[in-house]
N, CA and C atoms as a LAMMPS dump frame, in Angstrom:
ITEM: TIMESTEP
0
ITEM: NUMBER OF ATOMS
270
ITEM: BOX BOUNDS ff ff ff
-5.0000000000000000e+02 5.0000000000000000e+02
-5.0000000000000000e+02 5.0000000000000000e+02
-5.0000000000000000e+02 5.0000000000000000e+02
ITEM: ATOMS id mol type element x y z
1 1 1 N 0.821 -1.19 0
2 1 2 C 0 0 0
3 1 3 C 0.873 1.265 0
4 2 1 N 1.921 1.274 0.812
5 2 2 C 2.807 2.432 0.895
6 2 3 C 3.514 2.676 -0.426
7 3 1 N 3.848 1.601 -1.14
8 3 2 C 4.519 1.73 -2.435
9 3 3 C 3.599 2.398 -3.443
10 4 1 N 2.33 2.026 -3.445
11 4 2 C 1.361 2.609 -4.374
12 4 3 C 1.18 4.088 -4.077
13 5 1 N 1.053 4.449 -2.795
14 5 2 C 0.887 5.852 -2.422
15 5 3 C 2.106 6.67 -2.822
16 6 1 N 3.282 6.106 -2.584
17 6 2 C 4.515 6.819 -2.908
18 6 3 C 4.64 7.036 -4.409
19 7 1 N 4.348 6.02 -5.195
20 7 2 C 4.48 6.165 -6.643
21 7 3 C 3.451 7.142 -7.195
22 8 1 N 2.249 7.188 -6.625
23 8 2 C 1.257 8.152 -7.102
24 8 3 C 1.671 9.573 -6.739
25 9 1 N 2.339 9.734 -5.58
26 9 2 C 2.846 11.061 -5.208
27 9 3 C 3.945 11.505 -6.162
28 10 1 N 4.812 10.567 -6.535
29 10 2 C 5.89 10.885 -7.472
30 10 3 C 5.317 11.315 -8.815
31 11 1 N 4.288 10.605 -9.283
32 11 2 C 3.661 10.959 -10.559
33 11 3 C 3.032 12.343 -10.483
34 12 1 N 2.365 12.632 -9.375
35 12 2 C 1.737 13.941 -9.21
36 12 3 C 2.786 15.045 -9.214
37 13 1 N 3.909 14.811 -8.538
38 13 2 C 4.983 15.8 -8.496
39 13 3 C 5.575 16.018 -9.879
40 14 1 N 5.805 14.946 -10.612
41 14 2 C 6.346 15.063 -11.968
42 14 3 C 5.372 15.81 -12.866
43 15 1 N 4.067 15.536 -12.716
44 15 2 C 3.059 16.205 -13.534
45 15 3 C 3.047 17.704 -13.225
46 16 1 N 3.129 18.06 -11.94
47 16 2 C 3.15 19.473 -11.571
48 16 3 C 4.361 20.178 -12.158
49 17 1 N 5.516 19.55 -12.087
50 17 2 C 6.724 20.143 -12.658
51 17 3 C 6.573 20.324 -14.155
52 18 1 N 6.001 19.319 -14.826
53 18 2 C 5.806 19.394 -16.272
54 18 3 C 4.836 20.52 -16.616
55 19 1 N 3.743 20.641 -15.849
56 19 2 C 2.763 21.692 -16.1
57 19 3 C 3.39 23.073 -15.949
58 20 1 N 4.219 23.255 -14.919
59 20 2 C 4.86 24.554 -14.697
60 20 3 C 5.824 24.892 -15.823
61 21 1 N 6.543 23.898 -16.302
62 21 2 C 7.529 24.132 -17.353
63 21 3 C 6.872 24.409 -18.694
64 22 1 N 5.722 23.795 -18.949
65 22 2 C 5.106 23.92 -20.261
66 22 3 C 4.249 25.172 -20.407
67 23 1 N 3.841 25.788 -19.295
68 23 2 C 3.006 26.979 -19.377
69 23 3 C 3.867 28.191 -19.721
70 24 1 N 3.446 28.973 -20.717
71 24 2 C 4.207 30.186 -21.024
72 24 3 C 3.965 31.233 -19.944
73 25 1 N 4.886 32.177 -19.818
74 25 2 C 4.704 33.24 -18.842
75 25 3 C 3.494 34.075 -19.237
76 26 1 N 2.802 34.567 -18.225
77 26 2 C 1.609 35.363 -18.462
78 26 3 C 1.989 36.647 -19.187
79 27 1 N 1.181 36.997 -20.158
80 27 2 C 1.45 38.214 -20.92
81 27 3 C 0.46 39.295 -20.526
82 28 1 N 0.826 40.509 -20.761
83 28 2 C -0.043 41.623 -20.435
84 28 3 C -1.178 41.704 -21.443
85 29 1 N -2.024 42.689 -21.27
86 29 2 C -3.156 42.862 -22.175
87 29 3 C -2.71 43.115 -23.608
88 30 1 N -1.516 43.626 -23.786
89 30 2 C -1.011 43.901 -25.129
90 30 3 C -0.46 42.654 -25.791
91 31 1 N -0.35 41.568 -25.034
92 31 2 C 0.209 40.339 -25.58
93 31 3 C 1.722 40.296 -25.489
94 32 1 N 2.306 41.276 -24.814
95 32 2 C 3.754 41.348 -24.664
96 32 3 C 4.076 41.161 -23.185
97 33 1 N 5.092 40.377 -22.893
98 33 2 C 5.449 40.15 -21.491
99 33 3 C 5.999 41.427 -20.867
100 34 1 N 5.933 41.483 -19.547
101 34 2 C 6.438 42.657 -18.837
102 34 3 C 7.936 42.826 -19.043
103 35 1 N 8.64 41.729 -19.184
104 35 2 C 10.088 41.794 -19.421
105 35 3 C 10.361 42.497 -20.746
106 36 1 N 9.628 42.113 -21.783
107 36 2 C 9.84 42.727 -23.102
108 36 3 C 9.43 44.194 -23.098
109 37 1 N 8.352 44.519 -22.374
110 37 2 C 7.954 45.923 -22.278
111 37 3 C 9.045 46.742 -21.593
112 38 1 N 9.619 46.193 -20.533
113 38 2 C 10.696 46.892 -19.82
114 38 3 C 11.882 47.126 -20.743
115 39 1 N 12.233 46.119 -21.525
116 39 2 C 13.341 46.268 -22.473
117 39 3 C 13.008 47.308 -23.537
118 40 1 N 11.79 47.25 -24.047
119 40 2 C 11.38 48.159 -25.126
120 40 3 C 11.442 49.624 -24.692
121 41 1 N 11.011 49.902 -23.455
122 41 2 C 10.974 51.28 -22.984
123 41 3 C 12.164 51.642 -22.097
124 42 1 N 13.131 50.729 -22.008
125 42 2 C 14.355 50.954 -21.229
126 42 3 C 14.064 51.357 -19.786
127 43 1 N 13.185 50.594 -19.153
128 43 2 C 12.864 50.82 -17.743
129 43 3 C 12.998 49.499 -16.997
130 44 1 N 12.958 49.571 -15.692
131 44 2 C 13.054 48.363 -14.871
132 44 3 C 11.745 47.573 -14.944
133 45 1 N 11.862 46.267 -14.799
134 45 2 C 10.672 45.413 -14.79
135 45 3 C 9.739 45.806 -13.652
136 46 1 N 10.3 46.236 -12.534
137 46 2 C 9.486 46.644 -11.387
138 46 3 C 8.59 47.829 -11.741
139 47 1 N 9.088 48.706 -12.604
140 47 2 C 8.282 49.854 -13.017
141 47 3 C 7.072 49.394 -13.824
142 48 1 N 7.272 48.457 -14.73
143 48 2 C 6.164 47.912 -15.521
144 48 3 C 5.164 47.241 -14.593
145 49 1 N 5.665 46.484 -13.641
146 49 2 C 4.806 45.804 -12.677
147 49 3 C 3.985 46.815 -11.874
148 50 1 N 4.622 47.896 -11.469
149 50 2 C 3.925 48.949 -10.73
150 50 3 C 2.834 49.603 -11.554
151 51 1 N 3.112 49.83 -12.823
152 51 2 C 2.115 50.429 -13.715
153 51 3 C 0.915 49.504 -13.851
154 52 1 N 1.167 48.218 -13.988
155 52 2 C 0.074 47.246 -14.108
156 52 3 C -0.769 47.251 -12.835
157 53 1 N -0.113 47.277 -11.674
158 53 2 C -0.84 47.32 -10.402
159 53 3 C -1.692 48.578 -10.306
160 54 1 N -1.113 49.711 -10.664
161 54 2 C -1.842 50.978 -10.611
162 54 3 C -3.033 50.961 -11.565
163 55 1 N -2.844 50.366 -12.73
164 55 2 C -3.933 50.276 -13.702
165 55 3 C -5.125 49.573 -13.086
166 56 1 N -4.854 48.507 -12.356
167 56 2 C -5.931 47.749 -11.719
168 56 3 C -6.629 48.586 -10.651
169 57 1 N -5.856 49.349 -9.883
170 57 2 C -6.444 50.196 -8.844
171 57 3 C -7.312 51.286 -9.461
172 58 1 N -6.8 51.91 -10.517
173 58 2 C -7.538 52.982 -11.187
174 58 3 C -8.842 52.444 -11.766
175 59 1 N -8.781 51.287 -12.394
176 59 2 C -9.989 50.689 -12.966
177 59 3 C -10.996 50.363 -11.874
178 60 1 N -10.545 49.785 -10.775
179 60 2 C -11.446 49.438 -9.67
180 60 3 C -12.101 50.688 -9.088
181 61 1 N -11.331 51.752 -8.921
182 61 2 C -11.867 53.002 -8.398
183 61 3 C -12.902 53.59 -9.351
184 62 1 N -12.584 53.594 -10.629
185 62 2 C -13.5 54.136 -11.631
186 62 3 C -14.809 53.349 -11.66
187 63 1 N -14.722 52.023 -11.626
188 63 2 C -15.925 51.182 -11.645
189 63 3 C -16.749 51.416 -10.384
190 64 1 N -16.102 51.504 -9.235
191 64 2 C -16.865 51.716 -7.995
192 64 3 C -17.561 53.073 -8.007
193 65 1 N -16.891 54.099 -8.525
194 65 2 C -17.532 55.423 -8.621
195 65 3 C -18.702 55.402 -9.598
196 66 1 N -18.547 54.684 -10.701
197 66 2 C -19.641 54.569 -11.67
198 66 3 C -20.83 53.853 -11.041
199 67 1 N -20.568 52.847 -10.24
200 67 2 C -21.65 52.121 -9.572
201 67 3 C -22.373 52.985 -8.55
202 68 1 N -21.643 53.861 -7.869
203 68 2 C -22.256 54.734 -6.864
204 68 3 C -23.309 55.633 -7.503
205 69 1 N -23.034 56.118 -8.706
206 69 2 C -23.983 57.012 -9.388
207 69 3 C -24.879 56.248 -10.363
208 70 1 N -24.895 54.921 -10.217
209 70 2 C -25.746 54.04 -11.027
210 70 3 C -25.52 54.198 -12.529
211 71 1 N -24.271 54.411 -12.923
212 71 2 C -23.93 54.528 -14.336
213 71 3 C -23.725 53.135 -14.918
214 72 1 N -24.368 52.868 -16.037
215 72 2 C -24.175 51.601 -16.727
216 72 3 C -22.829 51.641 -17.438
217 73 1 N -22.057 50.597 -17.26
218 73 2 C -20.735 50.533 -17.885
219 73 3 C -20.831 49.63 -19.102
220 74 1 N -20.68 50.226 -20.278
221 74 2 C -20.749 49.47 -21.53
222 74 3 C -19.357 49.357 -22.14
223 75 1 N -19.253 48.545 -23.157
224 75 2 C -17.979 48.39 -23.859
225 75 3 C -17.489 49.701 -24.444
226 76 1 N -18.404 50.491 -24.975
227 76 2 C -18.044 51.783 -25.562
228 76 3 C -17.478 52.724 -24.5
229 77 1 N -18.101 52.737 -23.339
230 77 2 C -17.623 53.599 -22.254
231 77 3 C -16.23 53.165 -21.816
232 78 1 N -16.016 51.871 -21.713
233 78 2 C -14.699 51.362 -21.316
234 78 3 C -13.65 51.728 -22.36
235 79 1 N -14.007 51.642 -23.641
236 79 2 C -13.065 52.006 -24.702
237 79 3 C -12.7 53.487 -24.618
238 80 1 N -13.696 54.339 -24.391
239 80 2 C -13.425 55.776 -24.27
240 80 3 C -12.51 56.068 -23.082
241 81 1 N -12.777 55.398 -21.974
242 81 2 C -11.959 55.595 -20.778
243 81 3 C -10.519 55.145 -21.037
244 82 1 N -10.357 54.039 -21.747
245 82 2 C -9.014 53.545 -22.075
246 82 3 C -8.266 54.553 -22.937
247 83 1 N -8.959 55.156 -23.891
248 83 2 C -8.337 56.169 -24.755
249 83 3 C -7.93 57.387 -23.927
250 84 1 N -8.804 57.816 -23.005
251 84 2 C -8.477 58.952 -22.133
252 84 3 C -7.229 58.666 -21.302
253 85 1 N -7.169 57.479 -20.721
254 85 2 C -6.014 57.12 -19.897
255 85 3 C -4.739 57.031 -20.731
256 86 1 N -4.853 56.497 -21.947
257 86 2 C -3.683 56.388 -22.826
258 86 3 C -3.156 57.773 -23.196
259 87 1 N -4.059 58.711 -23.446
260 87 2 C -3.642 60.076 -23.78
261 87 3 C -2.939 60.743 -22.606
262 88 1 N -3.385 60.433 -21.391
263 88 2 C -2.744 61.01 -20.207
264 88 3 C -1.327 60.483 -20.025
265 89 1 N -1.055 59.292 -20.546
266 89 2 C 0.278 58.706 -20.423
267 89 3 C 1.261 59.255 -21.454
268 90 1 N 0.771 59.895 -22.496
269 90 2 C 1.652 60.413 -23.556
270 90 3 C 2.462 61.593 -23.094
């Protein structure tokens, strides 16, 4: 019984290692990894990571404020907001 349990644990561990190795690194919304973005703009990876974190905070704040005033959030509104934010970054 102990041999069967041990071998199943070994298989599970090998499968987990294989799954981790085969998965590509998560990419940003642009489809480019944070490492490549950092290289492209000659900044530290931590800066890209910080920008991504801030983006999430800004979006959450905007959505919560829209909900407070009972504003319906549509795809068009989100697109306009994205354009506004992109212009502010220029």
